[in-house]
Steps between C-alpha positions, in 0.01 A plus 500: 500500500803275487571268786832661580326828555258331747771380739558715805783427742562726796722481812377751750739683732458504879169608658310481167208258552378299203178630337328174416219668305754678274645174375164321465376793288818486295442135391126533459373490142169415318664198328635364827258247647723432815722695732716299740670680785749410771557715809788413733441649842683513829360261756517555874679183612744239381578175680368637829687832477327832472579674169509884515577564137697386193774705346606467136808607320592455132748570225234696312634509140560125497169430683307694240683330218423154644131586561462607136668183387265291711200681348639440151547131577142480633367650177690238297333223700138622532261711304495814717362852442663716768743452788567733799760424769587721793729440793567719806832575661563605854287413794161335444286485813271210592198480269643709221592372151859458401459349155201516269443327167200554260469314177216505250416251221218387284456177701556451871731196467774716340477784757498266796795290377703807401432670837640199691797480264586862543504500883701175505755649265520821701589285803754303307698750290435862591767667718266628770591419862261465795568566870248378758478727805373323813414634842832345628731543203532496127652281226550508130271228363674257269314428174548139403366551148774758439778258596364241254548749223836631608704345217256615236525861605863526384470330165442804278350847474195448718390207299416290810234730629164349458604171345400168639786290632567136531806572715509343842745679720775294661640610831223758491498568875845571640583649833549843345269481196577644159627836382339714233717750328364740236720646233454832335275357224264362758590134451510295819811288544460230761806392694488178692861471612510246781728529796584225750165333544340633179396839642407713201622858474286799576766770535355833603156449346249592775197355331555132574445300813855438619728776370839332514779486245794283404690350786203498738389195698660158487779384727668841487215660693485200740858559609379795708234276653764236584717761670213617721398139571845431628560818700154522652525146639835559667335674799171313494437320838875431534569420870162637616408209728815548715454872490152456653641263765835660592435873450122527544496237776216294360474142617567227233136445410423870482800577280417201272132610469597859433727395212257251342212749535718757328594273216145367452363851488752602236410213270122533552510877443698451185158437347427864581821607327403300193153647505630861513752436223228345279236767558622830638876543443727331256756241625789744525302764685375239747851367563646844560208625716501198731875465481541847644307381805706187528836676470416778746345274760812281546609797721200513732595225740519624860836511667577201722470575871613170648183461711181297458304830495672600176187460287247682707338830453636723218770250408245224464284721278797593287617138483170350386412797277830463320443126458155563357623765257793280404245230419309735273817616324642152451165355382456777243843422349459124506159527341608720211871439434475153344213614284697800379768265368243266348347793306822530299426190299245421231298196601366465148841453346674162528832657591341741746309219667823302549676798641216568737534154653877559537439841654322354803782256558763775485286730719484226762872453478558871553281510811672186625842655464381810683362290782825305521691821543250612763517186717877490485667838458226712664456250780876485567518882513200519732634234739864613501479876458165648594133449414455845350774419244286211374197728464712767331624251241141392428399869464790590268459194276130558468551872409764408240270230356211742459729756336604232247137420439413863434801536264358221288177691433591585131547129426169367634185399314190591702170314479180708508314521827193279519210432729551334836568127457345437848177669386500293180539179693219597740279581201540151358429331830193717574352468154563125486319455833216714379468295182542167674154378396559571128609235257841530346475542118619202297722715285754735653430742215169579670685645802555870521826637360593843368681584177870583503432863410283546812742318729694679770857538365633367830314173440595212273241273361511152658355204306213298649574180696257236617624462858307644799190545283296625792688825459381528140157601638654840570532548121136425415332804353125468515285616213430872520760557773751785455850378593609684803757431782345280777238387244701309240870415472699432188650163416846648545408624848370152593806331356728723710326377814538139375878556467516616857289200612752268330783668692342432845663158543837659428430766762384239749819292448716792614336527836686209663826607331473857632408372844831313505688808374342708780629250757844522347507879543359492856520179703830388339660834561389499865644152547825586325546804728547273801726255313869501414520733195848396389570287193869426529647843582225704332215637710183434300226757589183317602280743300688384186332156514255590215798532264502123468184468283585831332838365400349189337237713331777719349656184350181329383328799338768539221505119455119496462515800255 
């Protein structure tokens, strides 16, 4: 029987399990001394997350065509008798087979080499897309091998399927990935149009990781972030210390402590906002969810009563409850909004990396301008009109800012949700302590690392560095040990903790600076309240004292940029 007649390629529709025995029997023959098989199954976990099932979709005519081409190419390279390839579509539960390959040959070396080649080529060039479904979400899993072949797929009539490639993709990992378009003849045409910071186009294709089209990401999307950064900061803590003192009748130390406790809680809990936006909700959803709390709770301050008993009983409960909820709302926004803007740039592209650095400068400028308006205009309205007008301005500007942010949804690139960064940091520390008596391997290649195809799409590979080598012990994989979370960490996971460790001196250097800034917003305001507020004929509100450093920041940030 001719070799062409002994090649079987099948793509099974949903809920049709692969019959392994069928394909093994198909390739069996008296003259075949070896049968090599590969069975790709769904595992129950990935990077610490529980996997429920995998779901596959495909453009079937082209997929079959490419699979046959791969088999033909394998025959031209090795002396093979029979080939059988089967791939499932739809949901594939844990433990079940999604792809099966059986190849027979006279000698084992041909069957083994061809089996490896076929599965590698399926990963690289066949238009079959995989979605991983977790207990807490789902993502389309990017196939790195496919991106490396993206230019070959559009060369001619299916000729790239199954052919080895020397091509090394440039700009292979943009913010929005690459788009695969299939024409009527089944030929894949790859478009890599780059917008702004080299985000590649996806259009409406649902099979890829970040389905975004032309005009998405870049500075255009960040404009909505800048608007919210400005408007949300207009009402943030403006004039609060005097409100606590004059209206709520706190003494100077109590009003100062209340304000500094409020601000400290906001910035500490911004870690919670960042955690939620990384793990459970995307950046936009986190901003809008917590922003709703922030905007509504500007209205929950109790009415002034003019007596020292104003903050007792129900009014005290409402006052402190509103402050606590305002902390939660503000922290969620401040922990996710800057990251939403940063997601719009491709860090692996030179232009995108440069724009990313500029983005943080312009974001700081936008929040500075908002704060300047808050400590001047809002303070003046509060002191010269009424306090509730100041809170109303903060509420309205926050609501308008969040509406602008929501309007920008079609322009955003969204990163896939990943595992909790706090858990990953804890894993490195715990495993490093557990392995403290082990010797660090002389070569970093002996440390545990996973292949790009098995990597969480939300994670970028970080190269090894020789600093803080005690942490490298977390990446030691003992012989016979199965890599599991809390047992062994990847080099990338360890390097991420090293990056945070290098940032600790920077964090420490801001403590004294922010202590001085806190005094400026509390002690200096109290002092100024009892001093002559006039400069020439203009009455300068004492709560506007923080505008001095903000003014110089607004001048220096553009100069620095």
